[in-house]
VOKEGU-993524 format. One record per atom (N, C-alpha, C, O, CB): residue in one letter; atom name; x, y, z. Coordinates in Angstrom, 2 decimals, always signed. Glycine has a CB too. Layout:
a, CA, X, Y, Z
...
//
This chain:
x, N, +0.87, -1.17, -0.02
x, CA, -0.03, +0.03, -0.01
x, C, +0.90, +1.27, +0.01
x, O, +0.67, +2.22, -0.73
x, CB, -1.06, +0.02, +1.29
x, N, +1.91, +1.25, +0.83
x, CA, +2.68, +2.48, +1.06
x, C, +3.53, +2.72, -0.24
x, O, +3.79, +3.86, -0.62
x, CB, +3.62, +2.36, +2.39
x, N, +3.94, +1.63, -0.89
x, CA, +4.67, +1.80, -2.13
x, C, +3.76, +2.49, -3.20
x, O, +4.22, +3.39, -3.90
x, CB, +5.18, +0.42, -2.63
x, N, +2.58, +2.09, -3.32
x, CA, +1.61, +2.58, -4.26
x, C, +1.36, +4.16, -3.97
x, O, +1.31, +5.01, -4.87
x, CB, +0.24, +1.72, -4.13
x, N, +1.22, +4.40, -2.75
x, CA, +0.97, +5.81, -2.28
x, C, +2.27, +6.66, -2.69
x, O, +2.17, +7.72, -3.32
x, CB, +0.71, +5.85, -0.59
x, N, +3.41, +6.16, -2.31
x, CA, +4.62, +6.96, -2.57
x, C, +4.88, +7.13, -4.10
x, O, +5.39, +8.17, -4.54
x, CB, +5.85, +6.28, -1.90
x, N, +4.53, +6.15, -4.87
x, CA, +4.72, +6.21, -6.34
x, C, +3.69, +7.15, -6.87
x, O, +3.97, +7.86, -7.83
x, CB, +4.60, +4.78, -7.03
x, N, +2.56, +7.19, -6.33
x, CA, +1.43, +8.21, -6.84
x, C, +1.92, +9.62, -6.47
x, O, +1.76, +10.53, -7.28
x, CB, -0.10, +7.93, -6.12
x, N, +2.48, +9.83, -5.34
x, CA, +2.95, +11.15, -4.94
x, C, +4.05, +11.62, -5.84
x, O, +4.09, +12.78, -6.25
x, CB, +3.42, +11.14, -3.50
x, N, +4.98, +10.66, -6.17
x, CA, +6.10, +11.02, -7.06
x, C, +5.56, +11.31, -8.44
x, O, +6.06, +12.22, -9.11
x, CB, +7.16, +9.89, -7.12
x, N, +4.53, +10.56, -8.91
x, CA, +3.96, +10.80, -10.22
x, C, +3.30, +12.17, -10.30
x, O, +3.42, +12.88, -11.30
x, CB, +2.95, +9.71, -10.56
x, N, +2.55, +12.55, -9.16
x, CA, +1.92, +13.82, -9.21
x, C, +2.98, +14.96, -9.12
x, O, +2.81, +16.02, -9.72
x, CB, +0.89, +13.92, -8.08
x, N, +3.96, +14.75, -8.43
x, CA, +5.03, +15.75, -8.26
x, C, +5.62, +16.06, -9.68
x, O, +5.69, +17.20, -10.14
x, CB, +6.19, +15.21, -7.23
x, N, +6.04, +14.90, -10.36
x, CA, +6.70, +15.10, -11.59
x, C, +5.61, +15.77, -12.69
x, O, +5.97, +16.63, -13.50
x, CB, +7.32, +13.65, -12.08
x, N, +4.41, +15.33, -12.62
x, CA, +3.42, +15.83, -13.60
x, C, +3.25, +17.32, -13.28
x, O, +3.23, +18.15, -14.19
x, CB, +2.00, +15.03, -13.53
x, N, +3.12, +17.66, -12.03
x, CA, +2.90, +19.11, -11.67
x, C, +4.10, +19.98, -12.14
x, O, +3.90, +21.02, -12.77
x, CB, +2.72, +19.27, -10.08
x, N, +5.31, +19.55, -11.85
x, CA, +6.43, +20.40, -12.30
x, C, +6.66, +20.26, -13.69
x, O, +7.24, +21.20, -14.25
x, CB, +7.67, +20.12, -11.59
x, N, +6.31, +19.25, -14.38
x, CA, +6.56, +19.16, -15.73
x, C, +5.56, +20.12, -16.55
x, O, +5.94, +20.82, -17.49
x, CB, +6.44, +17.69, -16.15
x, N, +4.29, +20.08, -16.10
x, CA, +3.33, +20.94, -16.73
x, C, +3.72, +22.48, -16.51
x, O, +3.61, +23.31, -17.42
x, CB, +1.89, +20.62, -16.15
x, N, +4.15, +22.77, -15.37
x, CA, +4.56, +24.15, -15.06
x, C, +5.78, +24.45, -15.92
x, O, +5.84, +25.54, -16.49
x, CB, +4.88, +24.35, -13.50
x, N, +6.73, +23.59, -16.06
x, CA, +7.87, +23.85, -16.88
x, C, +7.66, +23.97, -18.34
x, O, +8.24, +24.85, -18.98
x, CB, +8.80, +22.87, -16.67
x, N, +6.85, +23.10, -18.90
x, CA, +6.38, +23.15, -20.28
x, C, +5.61, +24.39, -20.64
x, O, +5.72, +24.96, -21.72
x, CB, +5.54, +21.98, -20.56
x, N, +4.81, +24.79, -19.64
x, CA, +4.02, +26.04, -19.92
x, C, +4.93, +27.30, -19.90
x, O, +4.68, +28.22, -20.68
x, CB, +2.86, +26.22, -18.83
x, N, +5.93, +27.37, -19.08
x, CA, +6.65, +28.60, -19.02
x, C, +8.02, +28.49, -19.72
x, O, +8.83, +29.41, -19.66
x, CB, +6.83, +29.02, -17.58
x, N, +8.25, +27.38, -20.37
x, CA, +9.54, +27.23, -21.04
x, C, +9.59, +27.96, -22.33
x, O, +8.69, +27.83, -23.16
x, CB, +9.85, +25.80, -21.28
x, N, +10.62, +28.72, -22.54
x, CA, +10.84, +29.48, -23.74
x, C, +11.32, +28.60, -24.95
x, O, +11.82, +27.50, -24.73
x, CB, +11.87, +30.57, -23.44
x, N, +11.18, +29.06, -26.16
x, CA, +11.55, +28.38, -27.26
x, C, +13.07, +28.25, -27.23
x, O, +13.79, +29.21, -26.95
x, CB, +11.02, +29.04, -28.48
x, N, +13.56, +27.00, -27.54
x, CA, +14.99, +26.81, -27.38
x, C, +15.80, +27.63, -28.38
x, O, +15.40, +27.87, -29.52
x, CB, +15.34, +25.36, -27.54
x, N, +16.95, +28.06, -27.90
x, CA, +17.89, +28.84, -28.77
x, C, +18.63, +27.84, -29.67
x, O, +18.82, +26.68, -29.30
x, CB, +18.94, +29.70, -27.88
x, N, +19.00, +28.23, -30.70
x, CA, +19.73, +27.37, -31.60
x, C, +19.09, +27.05, -32.91
x, O, +18.02, +27.57, -33.23
x, CB, +20.00, +26.16, -30.95
x, N, +19.74, +26.19, -33.69
x, CA, +19.17, +25.96, -35.03
x, C, +17.86, +25.10, -34.87
x, O, +17.64, +24.41, -33.88
x, CB, +20.25, +25.21, -35.99
x, N, +17.06, +25.22, -35.88
x, CA, +15.75, +24.43, -35.95
x, C, +16.13, +22.98, -36.09
x, O, +17.19, +22.61, -36.60
x, CB, +14.79, +24.90, -37.19
x, N, +15.20, +22.16, -35.62
x, CA, +15.37, +20.72, -35.78
x, C, +15.29, +20.34, -37.28
x, O, +14.40, +20.77, -38.01
x, CB, +14.29, +19.95, -34.97
x, N, +16.30, +19.50, -37.71
x, CA, +16.25, +19.17, -39.24
x, C, +15.04, +18.45, -39.53
x, O, +14.62, +17.57, -38.79
x, CB, +17.45, +18.29, -39.74
x, N, +14.46, +18.81, -40.60
x, CA, +13.13, +18.17, -41.08
x, C, +13.32, +16.77, -41.51
x, O, +12.39, +15.98, -41.36
x, CB, +12.50, +18.96, -42.28
x, N, +14.49, +16.36, -42.07
x, CA, +14.61, +15.05, -42.53
x, C, +15.31, +14.12, -41.51
x, O, +15.76, +13.04, -41.91
x, CB, +15.33, +15.07, -43.82
x, N, +15.42, +14.47, -40.24
x, CA, +16.24, +13.71, -39.33
x, C, +15.14, +13.08, -38.32
x, O, +14.11, +13.64, -37.94
x, CB, +17.41, +14.69, -38.56
x, N, +15.55, +11.87, -38.00
x, CA, +14.78, +11.11, -36.96
x, C, +15.35, +11.55, -35.54
x, O, +16.56, +11.61, -35.31
x, CB, +14.94, +9.44, -37.20
x, N, +14.40, +11.84, -34.65
x, CA, +14.78, +12.36, -33.35
x, C, +15.68, +11.35, -32.56
x, O, +16.54, +11.79, -31.80
x, CB, +13.51, +12.71, -32.55
x, N, +15.50, +10.07, -32.71
x, CA, +16.26, +9.08, -32.02
x, C, +17.61, +8.99, -32.64
x, O, +18.63, +8.97, -31.95
x, CB, +15.55, +7.74, -32.03
x, N, +17.62, +8.94, -33.95
x, CA, +18.95, +8.88, -34.66
x, C, +19.83, +10.08, -34.46
x, O, +21.04, +9.96, -34.32
x, CB, +18.73, +8.71, -36.13
x, N, +19.20, +11.28, -34.45
x, CA, +19.89, +12.50, -34.24
x, C, +20.54, +12.53, -32.93
x, O, +21.70, +12.92, -32.80
x, CB, +18.99, +13.64, -34.36
x, N, +19.78, +12.09, -31.89
x, CA, +20.33, +12.01, -30.51
x, C, +21.57, +11.04, -30.46
x, O, +22.59, +11.38, -29.85
x, CB, +19.18, +11.50, -29.50
x, N, +21.48, +9.91, -31.06
x, CA, +22.57, +8.96, -30.96
x, C, +23.82, +9.52, -31.83
x, O, +24.98, +9.31, -31.47
x, CB, +22.07, +7.50, -31.46
x, N, +23.52, +10.17, -32.91
x, CA, +24.57, +10.83, -33.73
x, C, +25.27, +11.85, -32.93
x, O, +26.50, +11.91, -32.96
x, CB, +24.00, +11.47, -35.00
x, N, +24.54, +12.70, -32.20
x, CA, +25.18, +13.78, -31.43
x, C, +25.93, +13.14, -30.23
x, O, +27.00, +13.64, -29.87
x, CB, +24.09, +14.85, -30.93
x, N, +25.42, +12.08, -29.59
x, CA, +26.14, +11.45, -28.53
x, C, +27.48, +10.86, -29.06
x, O, +28.52, +10.96, -28.40
x, CB, +25.27, +10.36, -27.88
x, N, +27.43, +10.26, -30.22
x, CA, +28.69, +9.66, -30.79
x, C, +29.67, +10.78, -31.05
x, O, +30.85, +10.65, -30.72
x, CB, +28.41, +8.86, -32.14
x, N, +29.20, +11.92, -31.65
x, CA, +30.09, +12.96, -31.89
x, C, +30.73, +13.55, -30.63
x, O, +31.90, +13.94, -30.63
x, CB, +29.41, +13.98, -32.62
x, N, +29.97, +13.61, -29.59
x, CA, +30.47, +14.07, -28.31
x, C, +31.49, +13.06, -27.69
x, O, +32.46, +13.45, -27.05
x, CB, +29.28, +14.31, -27.35
x, N, +31.23, +11.79, -27.90
x, CA, +32.16, +10.79, -27.41
x, C, +33.46, +10.83, -28.19
x, O, +34.52, +10.65, -27.61
x, CB, +31.54, +9.41, -27.48
x, N, +33.40, +11.06, -29.48
x, CA, +34.56, +11.25, -30.26
x, C, +35.39, +12.45, -29.84
x, O, +36.62, +12.41, -29.81
x, CB, +34.18, +11.38, -31.64
x, N, +34.68, +13.48, -29.52
x, CA, +35.32, +14.76, -29.06
x, C, +36.11, +14.52, -27.73
x, O, +37.26, +14.94, -27.58
x, CB, +34.20, +15.90, -28.84
x, N, +35.40, +13.79, -26.76
x, CA, +36.04, +13.43, -25.58
x, C, +37.27, +12.65, -25.68
x, O, +38.22, +12.82, -24.92
x, CB, +35.17, +12.76, -24.82
x, N, +37.25, +11.72, -26.69
x, CA, +38.36, +10.76, -26.87
x, C, +39.65, +11.55, -27.48
x, O, +40.79, +11.13, -27.29
x, CB, +37.87, +9.54, -27.87
x, N, +39.39, +12.65, -28.18
x, CA, +40.44, +13.40, -28.67
x, C, +41.10, +14.30, -27.64
x, O, +42.27, +14.66, -27.78
x, CB, +39.96, +14.17, -29.77
x, N, +40.38, +14.64, -26.63
x, CA, +40.94, +15.46, -25.42
x, C, +41.27, +14.52, -24.37
x, O, +40.37, +14.07, -23.66
x, CB, +39.91, +16.54, -24.84
x, N, +42.56, +14.17, -24.18
x, CA, +43.05, +13.30, -23.20
x, C, +42.78, +13.69, -21.84
x, O, +42.27, +12.83, -21.12
x, CB, +44.38, +13.14, -23.35
x, N, +43.03, +14.91, -21.32
x, CA, +42.66, +15.24, -19.95
x, C, +41.17, +15.05, -19.65
x, O, +40.78, +14.60, -18.58
x, CB, +43.04, +16.65, -19.66
x, N, +40.35, +15.43, -20.67
x, CA, +38.88, +15.22, -20.36
x, C, +38.51, +13.77, -20.34
x, O, +37.65, +13.38, -19.56
x, CB, +37.98, +15.94, -21.39
x, N, +39.13, +12.94, -21.18
x, CA, +38.87, +11.53, -21.19
x, C, +39.27, +10.88, -19.84
x, O, +38.55, +10.04, -19.29
x, CB, +39.62, +10.87, -22.35
x, N, +40.47, +11.30, -19.32
x, CA, +40.91, +10.72, -18.05
x, C, +39.96, +11.22, -16.89
x, O, +39.74, +10.47, -15.93
x, CB, +42.43, +11.12, -17.77
x, N, +39.41, +12.49, -16.96
x, CA, +38.54, +12.97, -15.95
x, C, +37.22, +12.09, -15.99
x, O, +36.72, +11.62, -14.97
x, CB, +38.26, +14.52, -16.16
x, N, +36.73, +11.93, -17.20
x, CA, +35.51, +11.19, -17.32
x, C, +35.51, +9.76, -16.78
x, O, +34.63, +9.25, -16.09
x, CB, +35.15, +11.15, -18.70
x, N, +36.64, +9.18, -17.21
x, CA, +36.84, +7.73, -16.71
x, C, +37.02, +7.69, -15.21
x, O, +36.49, +6.77, -14.58
x, CB, +38.12, +7.05, -17.39
x, N, +37.76, +8.66, -14.57
x, CA, +37.97, +8.62, -13.17
x, C, +36.57, +8.99, -12.47
x, O, +36.23, +8.42, -11.43
x, CB, +39.16, +9.64, -12.77
x, N, +35.88, +9.83, -13.01
x, CA, +34.60, +10.25, -12.43
x, C, +33.62, +9.09, -12.56
x, O, +32.88, +8.84, -11.61
x, CB, +34.05, +11.54, -13.14
x, N, +33.58, +8.41, -13.61
x, CA, +32.64, +7.21, -13.69
x, C, +33.03, +6.12, -12.69
x, O, +32.17, +5.51, -12.05
x, CB, +32.64, +6.58, -15.15
x, N, +34.40, +5.86, -12.55
x, CA, +34.80, +4.81, -11.65
x, C, +34.47, +5.26, -10.20
x, O, +33.97, +4.47, -9.40
x, CB, +36.33, +4.47, -11.83
x, N, +34.78, +6.56, -9.87
x, CA, +34.45, +6.99, -8.48
x, C, +33.01, +7.03, -8.19
x, O, +32.65, +6.71, -7.06
x, CB, +34.99, +8.32, -8.21
x, N, +32.15, +7.40, -9.08
x, CA, +30.69, +7.44, -8.96
x, C, +30.21, +6.01, -8.78
x, O, +29.37, +5.76, -7.91
x, CB, +30.02, +8.10, -10.22
x, N, +30.70, +5.12, -9.52
x, CA, +30.23, +3.65, -9.43
x, C, +30.68, +3.07, -8.13
x, O, +29.92, +2.32, -7.52
x, CB, +30.80, +2.75, -10.62
x, N, +31.95, +3.41, -7.62
x, CA, +32.44, +2.93, -6.33
x, C, +31.61, +3.51, -5.19
x, O, +31.29, +2.81, -4.23
x, CB, +33.92, +3.28, -6.14
x, N, +31.28, +4.67, -5.28
x, CA, +30.58, +5.34, -4.18
x, C, +29.15, +4.75, -4.11
x, O, +28.69, +4.43, -3.02
x, CB, +30.54, +6.93, -4.38
x, N, +28.45, +4.59, -5.25
x, CA, +27.09, +3.95, -5.26
x, C, +27.15, +2.60, -4.74
x, O, +26.32, +2.27, -3.90
x, CB, +26.48, +3.90, -6.63
x, N, +28.11, +1.71, -5.17
x, CA, +28.20, +0.39, -4.68
x, C, +28.49, +0.43, -3.15
x, O, +27.87, -0.35, -2.43
x, CB, +29.28, -0.39, -5.46
x, N, +29.30, +1.21, -2.67
x, CA, +29.54, +1.26, -1.25
x, C, +28.31, +1.59, -0.45
x, O, +28.00, +0.95, +0.56
x, CB, +30.59, +2.24, -0.96
x, N, +27.57, +2.65, -0.93
x, CA, +26.37, +3.03, -0.24
x, C, +25.38, +1.95, -0.31
x, O, +24.75, +1.68, +0.72
x, CB, +25.81, +4.28, -0.79
x, N, +25.14, +1.26, -1.44
x, CA, +24.14, +0.28, -1.51
x, C, +24.54, -0.94, -0.64
x, O, +23.68, -1.55, +0.00
x, CB, +23.90, -0.12, -2.96
x, N, +25.91, -1.32, -0.62
x, CA, +26.27, -2.47, +0.24
x, C, +26.17, -2.03, +1.66
x, O, +25.89, -2.92, +2.47
x, CB, +27.69, -3.01, -0.06
x, N, +26.36, -0.80, +2.13
x, CA, +26.22, -0.40, +3.46
x, C, +24.73, -0.50, +3.92
x, O, +24.45, -0.86, +5.06
x, CB, +26.75, +1.00, +3.61
x, N, +23.79, -0.17, +2.99
x, CA, +22.43, -0.32, +3.37
x, C, +22.05, -1.79, +3.59
x, O, +21.35, -2.14, +4.54
x, CB, +21.56, +0.30, +2.34
x, N, +22.52, -2.62, +2.71
x, CA, +22.26, -4.04, +2.84
x, C, +22.92, -4.67, +4.15
x, O, +22.32, -5.57, +4.74
x, CB, +22.79, -4.75, +1.57
x, N, +24.04, -4.24, +4.56
x, CA, +24.65, -4.60, +5.80
x, C, +23.85, -4.14, +6.95
x, O, +23.53, -4.92, +7.85
x, CB, +26.01, -4.07, +5.88
x, N, +23.52, -2.89, +6.96
x, CA, +22.63, -2.27, +7.98
x, C, +21.32, -2.91, +8.17
x, O, +20.81, -3.01, +9.28
x, CB, +22.38, -0.90, +7.65
x, N, +20.73, -3.37, +7.01
x, CA, +19.44, -4.02, +7.00
x, C, +19.50, -5.36, +7.70
x, O, +18.55, -5.77, +8.36
x, CB, +18.94, -4.18, +5.58
x, N, +20.68, -6.09, +7.55
x, CA, +20.77, -7.36, +8.22
x, C, +21.12, -7.19, +9.75
x, O, +20.65, -7.94, +10.60
x, CB, +21.83, -8.23, +7.52
x, N, +21.93, -6.18, +10.02
x, CA, +22.39, -6.05, +11.39
x, C, +21.28, -5.40, +12.31
x, O, +21.07, -5.85, +13.43
x, CB, +23.71, -5.19, +11.41
x, N, +20.59, -4.36, +11.81
x, CA, +19.63, -3.76, +12.71
x, C, +18.22, -4.19, +12.32
x, O, +17.93, -4.57, +11.19
x, CB, +19.76, -2.25, +12.70
x, N, +17.32, -4.09, +13.41
x, CA, +15.98, -4.66, +13.22
x, C, +14.94, -3.49, +12.80
x, O, +13.85, -3.73, +12.29
x, CB, +15.52, -5.41, +14.60
x, N, +15.40, -2.27, +13.06
x, CA, +14.44, -1.14, +12.76
x, C, +14.70, -0.50, +11.45
x, O, +15.85, -0.26, +11.08
x, CB, +14.50, -0.06, +13.83
x, N, +13.61, -0.20, +10.72
x, CA, +13.73, +0.50, +9.48
x, C, +14.25, +1.89, +9.67
x, O, +15.01, +2.41, +8.85
x, CB, +12.44, +0.53, +8.78
x, N, +13.85, +2.50, +10.75
x, CA, +14.25, +3.83, +10.98
x, C, +15.74, +4.04, +11.17
x, O, +16.31, +5.06, +10.79
x, CB, +13.55, +4.33, +12.11
x, N, +16.37, +3.01, +11.78
x, CA, +17.82, +3.13, +11.89
x, C, +18.52, +2.98, +10.51
x, O, +19.55, +3.61, +10.28
x, CB, +18.36, +2.07, +12.89
x, N, +18.01, +2.19, +9.64
x, CA, +18.58, +2.03, +8.29
x, C, +18.44, +3.43, +7.51
x, O, +19.37, +3.90, +6.85
x, CB, +17.81, +0.82, +7.50
x, N, +17.27, +4.01, +7.66
x, CA, +16.94, +5.28, +6.93
x, C, +17.89, +6.33, +7.44
x, O, +18.52, +7.05, +6.66
x, CB, +15.42, +5.73, +7.14
x, N, +18.00, +6.44, +8.84
x, CA, +18.85, +7.46, +9.44
x, C, +20.27, +7.26, +9.05
x, O, +20.96, +8.23, +8.75
x, CB, +18.73, +7.47, +10.95
x, N, +20.78, +5.98, +9.04
x, CA, +22.09, +5.75, +8.65
x, C, +22.36, +6.09, +7.14
x, O, +23.44, +6.58, +6.81
x, CB, +22.40, +4.34, +8.95
x, N, +21.43, +5.85, +6.29
x, CA, +21.59, +6.20, +4.94
x, C, +21.66, +7.72, +4.71
x, O, +22.45, +8.18, +3.90
x, CB, +20.49, +5.61, +4.16
x, N, +20.82, +8.50, +5.43
x, CA, +20.80, +9.89, +5.34
x, C, +22.16, +10.48, +5.97
x, O, +22.72, +11.45, +5.46
x, CB, +19.53, +10.41, +6.06
x, N, +22.60, +9.87, +7.02
x, CA, +23.88, +10.21, +7.67
x, C, +25.06, +10.00, +6.76
x, O, +26.02, +10.78, +6.77
x, CB, +24.08, +9.39, +8.93
x, N, +24.97, +8.91, +5.94
x, CA, +26.03, +8.57, +4.99
x, C, +26.15, +9.59, +3.93
x, O, +27.26, +9.96, +3.54
x, CB, +25.79, +7.23, +4.37
x, N, +24.98, +10.11, +3.40
x, CA, +24.97, +11.12, +2.36
x, C, +25.44, +12.40, +2.90
x, O, +26.18, +13.08, +2.19
x, CB, +23.62, +11.28, +1.74
x, N, +25.09, +12.84, +4.12
x, CA, +25.54, +14.04, +4.67
x, C, +27.10, +13.92, +4.89
x, O, +27.86, +14.83, +4.56
x, CB, +24.76, +14.33, +5.99
x, N, +27.50, +12.81, +5.43
x, CA, +29.02, +12.64, +5.60
x, C, +29.75, +12.72, +4.27
x, O, +30.85, +13.28, +4.20
x, CB, +29.36, +11.24, +6.28
x, N, +29.21, +12.20, +3.24
x, CA, +29.80, +12.31, +1.92
x, C, +29.85, +13.72, +1.41
x, O, +30.82, +14.11, +0.75
x, CB, +29.05, +11.48, +0.96
x, N, +28.82, +14.51, +1.69
x, CA, +28.84, +15.83, +1.31
x, C, +29.81, +16.70, +2.06
x, O, +30.42, +17.59, +1.48
x, CB, +27.56, +16.34, +1.41
x, N, +29.96, +16.44, +3.40
x, CA, +30.89, +17.16, +4.19
x, C, +32.35, +16.80, +3.70
x, O, +33.22, +17.67, +3.60
x, CB, +30.66, +16.83, +5.72
x, N, +32.56, +15.50, +3.42
x, CA, +33.91, +14.97, +2.81
x, C, +34.16, +15.76, +1.59
x, O, +35.29, +16.20, +1.37
x, CB, +33.89, +13.38, +2.42
x, N, +33.16, +15.97, +0.77
x, CA, +33.38, +16.62, -0.53
x, C, +33.89, +18.11, -0.27
x, O, +34.85, +18.61, -0.86
x, CB, +31.99, +16.61, -1.41
x, N, +33.15, +18.73, +0.65
x, CA, +33.50, +20.10, +0.97
x, C, +34.96, +20.21, +1.46
x, O, +35.69, +21.12, +1.07
x, CB, +32.55, +20.63, +2.02
x, N, +35.36, +19.24, +2.34
x, CA, +36.68, +19.22, +2.91
x, C, +37.76, +18.97, +1.80
x, O, +38.83, +19.56, +1.86
x, CB, +36.75, +18.14, +4.02
x, N, +37.48, +18.08, +0.77
x, CA, +38.33, +17.83, -0.32
x, C, +38.47, +19.12, -1.21
x, O, +39.56, +19.41, -1.70
x, CB, +37.80, +16.63, -1.12
x, N, +37.41, +19.84, -1.41
x, CA, +37.46, +21.00, -2.19
x, C, +38.33, +22.07, -1.50
x, O, +39.10, +22.76, -2.17
x, CB, +36.06, +21.48, -2.44
x, N, +38.21, +22.20, -0.19
x, CA, +39.10, +23.15, +0.57
x, C, +40.47, +22.64, +0.53
x, O, +41.35, +23.49, +0.39
x, CB, +38.66, +23.33, +2.04
x, N, +40.80, +21.47, +0.61
x, CA, +42.15, +20.95, +0.63
x, C, +42.85, +21.24, -0.75
x, O, +44.01, +21.63, -0.80
x, CB, +42.12, +19.41, +0.96
x, N, +42.14, +21.03, -1.80
x, CA, +42.70, +21.27, -3.14
x, C, +43.00, +22.68, -3.25
x, O, +43.48, +23.13, -4.29
x, CB, +41.77, +20.83, -4.26
//
């Protein structure tokens, strides 16, 4: 029941903000969409061109690889920590509190790393 309620609230949230955004969004700047292009193929073509551009710029490529590895490691660590906490503790509130505390600690660590650099 609670899963259905929370998913309904999320759906209403996204629908509300999407309608507000689409109503007040200005026409995009830039060239018009090509008349003979498929929207899916154009997106993949632009993504491929961006990937080729990243591959030609070595520092950017190294940054992107390092960022993806770091992001995956952080997500894996947080997910594993939640699983371990779920087995160790019996209360759902302690798991939720520990998850929120981990995110806050990560943010504080990020601020410290920025100051150190």
